[in-house]
Structures are given as C-alpha cells and as structure tokens.
N, C-alpha and C positions, 0 to 999 in steps of 0.2 A: 533783491536780498534771492539767492538761491534755494530750492527746496534743501542742496544738503551745505550749504556752508554752517559756521561751528566758531565758540568763543568759550568762554570760560572766567568762572568767579569763584567764590572761596567756597560757596553752597549756591547750588542750583535744583531746580524742578523739573519733573516732565510730567508732562502732563497724556492722557488719552479718555476722549469723549469715548462713549461705548451707550449702546440701545439704549440701558438700564439707569445710567448713570458717569459720572467722572472718577476713573480712577486717578489717581496723583500721587507722586512719590519726590522724596526733598532728601539730597544727597549730599555729602561733604564734600567740595571740590581743592581744599589744601590742606594745610596742616600734614599729619604725620599719618593720617587713615585716611587717604582721597577713595570716596565709593563707598563710606558708610551712610548707611540709612538712617536719616536723621528724623525722617516721617513717613508715613506708606497710609492713603485712606482710599475705601473707595465709597463714593457721595453719590446714594440713591435720587436721581434726578430724570424726569423724563421732558427731551422736547430741549429747542436750542434756546429757550431764552429762561426755562428753569435750571438748565444745567449753566449756562451763561454767572447768571443770578448767586447758584450754590457755589459757582469756583470763586467768585469776588469775594462772596463768605467768608470761605475757607482761605483764602489768601491775605485776609485783611485779620482774622483770626490769629493767626503764626507769623503776622507784623512780616509781610516776602514780599514785600512791594519792592518790584525795581530787580526783585531778584532774577537773573536769567533764567529761561524758559524754556527748553524742549519740547512743542505740540509735536502729536502725530496727528497724521490725517487719518481720520475713520475707513476700512479696507472697502467702506461701501462708498465710498465718497470719491476714490480715485480708482485706476486700472494700470498695470503691470503688462505690457506686452517685450518678450522678447524679438529684438530683428538681428537681421544681418549690421554691422557697419557698415554705414553710408561711406564711399573712397572721398572725404571732403575732407578738408581743413580744419583745424579745430575752433576756429571761430565762426563755423558755417555750421560747426555737428547739428545744435539745437533746433534750427531753422529746416534741416534734412530729414532729423526724426520726425519732426510734425508732420511735414509733409509725407513721410512713410506708413504715420499712421491713422491718415487722412481717411480711410476707409473700413477703421477699427471701432472710431471712435463715434459717438450718434448726434455729436452735435458739430456746430459751425467751430473751425479750427481757432477763428479768429476770438473765440470766447474761450480758449485753452489755455491752460498752463501747463507748459512740457520739463521735462527734466531726465537728465539719463545716467548710468554708470557703469561701467563696463563688467562683463561680465569675464569669466576664465577660458583662454585657445583649448580648444579640445585637441590633445598631441596628434588623433587619431587624422582630422580635418582641416584644423589650422583658420576655420575660418573665425571671424572677430564678431563677437556679438553683442549686445548692447541691450541691458532691461530700461525699457522708458514706461516713467509714470508721466498718466496725464490725467488732467482733473480741471473741471470748470472754475473758469475764475472767480465764478461768484460764490464760489462754495469757498475756495482757497481764501479769499478775500474775510468772507465770514467766518473762519479760524484765527484770521491776522486783530480783525476787529475783536472779537471776543476776549481775546488774551487780552491785547493792549488796554483796551477798557475795567480787566480787571487790575491792572498798575504792573502786574508781570513784565518781565522785556523779554521778549520773543528773541528767539538768535536761532534759530531755526524749525521749519517745519519737516519732520521725516515721515517714514515710515517703518510699519512695524520689522518687516523682511528686516532692512538692515539696523535697525538700532540690536536687534541681538547676539551681533558682531560685538557689541561694547563690550559685553559679561566679560570677567577675568577669564571664565573656562576655555573662552574662546580666543582670546587673547595670547593666553598658554600654551592653546596647543600647535605650536610651530614646529613642521616636520611631520603633523601625524593628518588623518585622515577622522573630523568628529562630526558625529550627527546631535541635534539639539532635538528634542521632543517636547513640548508642553501644550497645555491644556486651559483652555477655561472650560464655562460652562460647559455648552455646546460644540465646542470646537478643538481640534488639535494643529499643531501646523510644526512639521517636523521641518528644519534646515540643514545640511550639509557646508560643514567647510573643511577645506583642505589647505594647510601651512595658514589657518587662520583666516584666508579666503572664501568669502560663502559664493559657492558654484549652486544650490537649486536651494528653493525652499517653496513648500507643497502644503497645504490647508486641507484636512476632513474633515465628516461631520462624525467625530467621535469626541465628544467634553467626557469630564466627570460625570454629567446627568450618570450616560450609559455606562461609564464603569465604576461607578458607586451600584447599578443594577446587577452588574455581571458577578458570578459568580457561582455556588453548587457547583451541578454539573452540566453547566450550560456554559460552554469559552465560547463561546458563537462573536462575542464582543470582540474578546483579545484575538481569536483569528483572525477575524477582519482587517483590527488592528496591525498584527503581524504582518498582509498580505500586504496594506497598503505602506508601509515601512520599505518592506522587500522590493515592492516593486519601486520607491523612489531610490534606495541602495543599488538595486539591479543598474537603474538608468543612472545612476552615476559612472559606477563603472566599468558599463559598456563605451556610452559616450568619451569619457575621460580619460579610460584607459591608465588610471595612475593609481591603482592595487582599490584595497576593497576598504569600507570601512571600520577602525579598530574599536571606534569608543562610543559610546552612547550615553549624554545625559539628559536625565528627567526632570522637570520641574510642572506640579508641585509635588513636593515631600508628603505626600497624604497617604492613609492606609487602602484608600481602593489603588492607589497609582502601586503603591508597594507589591500587592498581589497581582498587578500588569507585568509587575517588571521582573520579578520572580518566574511569573510563567515566561516570556519575552527570553530570561537568561536559562531556561532549561532547552533553548528550538532554536539557540545564538549562541554564538560564539562572539558576541561582542563585549567588551568589558563596561558594565553597566553601573552608573551610579546617577547619584543626585544633587541638583541643584539646591543649596541650601541657601536662604535670604532672611534674616531673620534681625529686627528691630524691636528694642523695648523686649524682651524677651520674649517676642511674639512671631510667628511665623507671617512674612509678608502676604496678603490676601491674593491670592492667582489672579484676580481682576486687575492686581498693581502690576504684574510681570512687567509689562512691557513699556506702564511708566516710569519702572524704574531701571531697565535697560536705555531710555530715553535718554533719563537724570546724569546715567554716566557717559555719555558722549561728551568725548575731548578730553575723558578726564587719565593722568598720566598714569600706570600701572604701579 
C-alpha cells in the first residue's frame, strides 16, 4: 500500500494520533451532502497502548467497524525533505529518491518507508522538485496494526501537510493564490496554494495558548506571527513568480483568533476569513481539524 492511495464509501473516518490523545472525525461520503461532519471528538489518552485501546472503544461505541479510514502519521514520526527530482523513469523514482535522502535520515535505508509527491515548478528556474516523505518501517507498521486492531478499514496513511488540500475552500480556489493558517494549542501551520496546488507549508511555535495570552498593549505575539506569515509569503512570491497571495483563511474561529485576524487585517491587504466547521450545533475542536481534513480525502465536492 502506498502512502497516498485512496478509496471511498458512504461514511469515512479520519484519525490523528496526537501527544495527548486521539482526534477522530467521521464524515458523510455519499448522498446529497458529502463532507458533512457526523461526529468529531478528541479522546484524551497518553501512550501507544492507551491510544489504541481508546480508539478501539470509540469505534465499537459508534459501530464503525469496517468503515474506511484515513490515518495521519504524526509529524514527529516522519520527515519531509525537498529534493531535486532525479532524472529517472517513474518506475525507478522511489529507489532514486530513497538513495538521495540517505544522508538526511539517521536510520538504515533498509528500514525506511519512503514516498514522494511533486512540487510545482518555479517559472524562474524550471527546476523540478519533489517532497520526499520518510519514516521508519516499524513506525508505519505500528499505525497499520493499530488501525486494523480497531476493525476500521485502513485506506491510506497520509500526512498533515497534504490533507489540508481536501478542504472545500482550497478545492474551490482555482485561479487564485490562497493561504491557510490553522492553530493547535502549541503551534501554527501555514500552507500556501495556487490554483488549488500546494506550494509550501511551514510550521511555527505560535499556538492558541500564546494567542490567548496576547492583547492589551503588548502586540509582540501578533507581530511575531505577522513576521512568520510575511516571510513565507515573500518566499512564495519571489521563488515562484506567480503573484501575491490575495486570500487568507484561518481556523479555528475563536475569540483570540478574531482579535489576531483584526490585527493582521489592519496591516495587510489580504482578504481574511474563517474556515467554519460545525457538527451537532457545536464547533469542531481545533485538535480535530486535520482528522476532519483526512476524512474528506477522495470525496467529490
């Protein structure tokens, strides 16, 4: 099974293993409203065994055995490297990129699982680049075994940077340059798209915790965030040469984020709006954002 294969059913589940627990999201994949959230929850659990047991209990409680599942590989469990595409046939590509990253990983190539996806070509240098994803085979095996033990039907293992593209706001951004900014408790992740293709994705250590403490006369957190955004967008504009980002979409829609968005709006020209995801008259927990994005994989808008 490749890291980025796909399939679909009437309902799908996204699973994200996080340091303090498991984020799960179930969405409708058929009928009139594919992508509707049926259930989303963060289940507190620490340690691999406890998380596996908690996930299995959740699956049984919601009668989701044999439901197709997209599982995210934790960011600490894999690495993504940007490399120049080797001049080889497609059938030899994985072997070639595996050899290309041999000095970048700290474990034996024989024990590595490697996959890749193409990056857009810059109009300035025409160099073809690949993003190469690498993880230990034993780690990937642990994810596969855990999902199968819960009786979910594993369709694909994916990564956080890629599943964000499944959002409707991204799929509907044809012809535009758009940035997506999301926050967890401890970090933020900015992704930049043009014509729905992912061009760059960068994480920084400003999360909901810091944003909640910001305010009053001290705007240093907002200034630091603005600097991170501007650096990323300046790189996108200068490297790819396809114009400026015009739209910024933000998740979650919470009071501290509203204040941050107002601050950014006063200093930038972006069209800033929020990504709203609702389930059962409640807002989806920020910890479930990427599980939700994962569950959307393969659905038609």
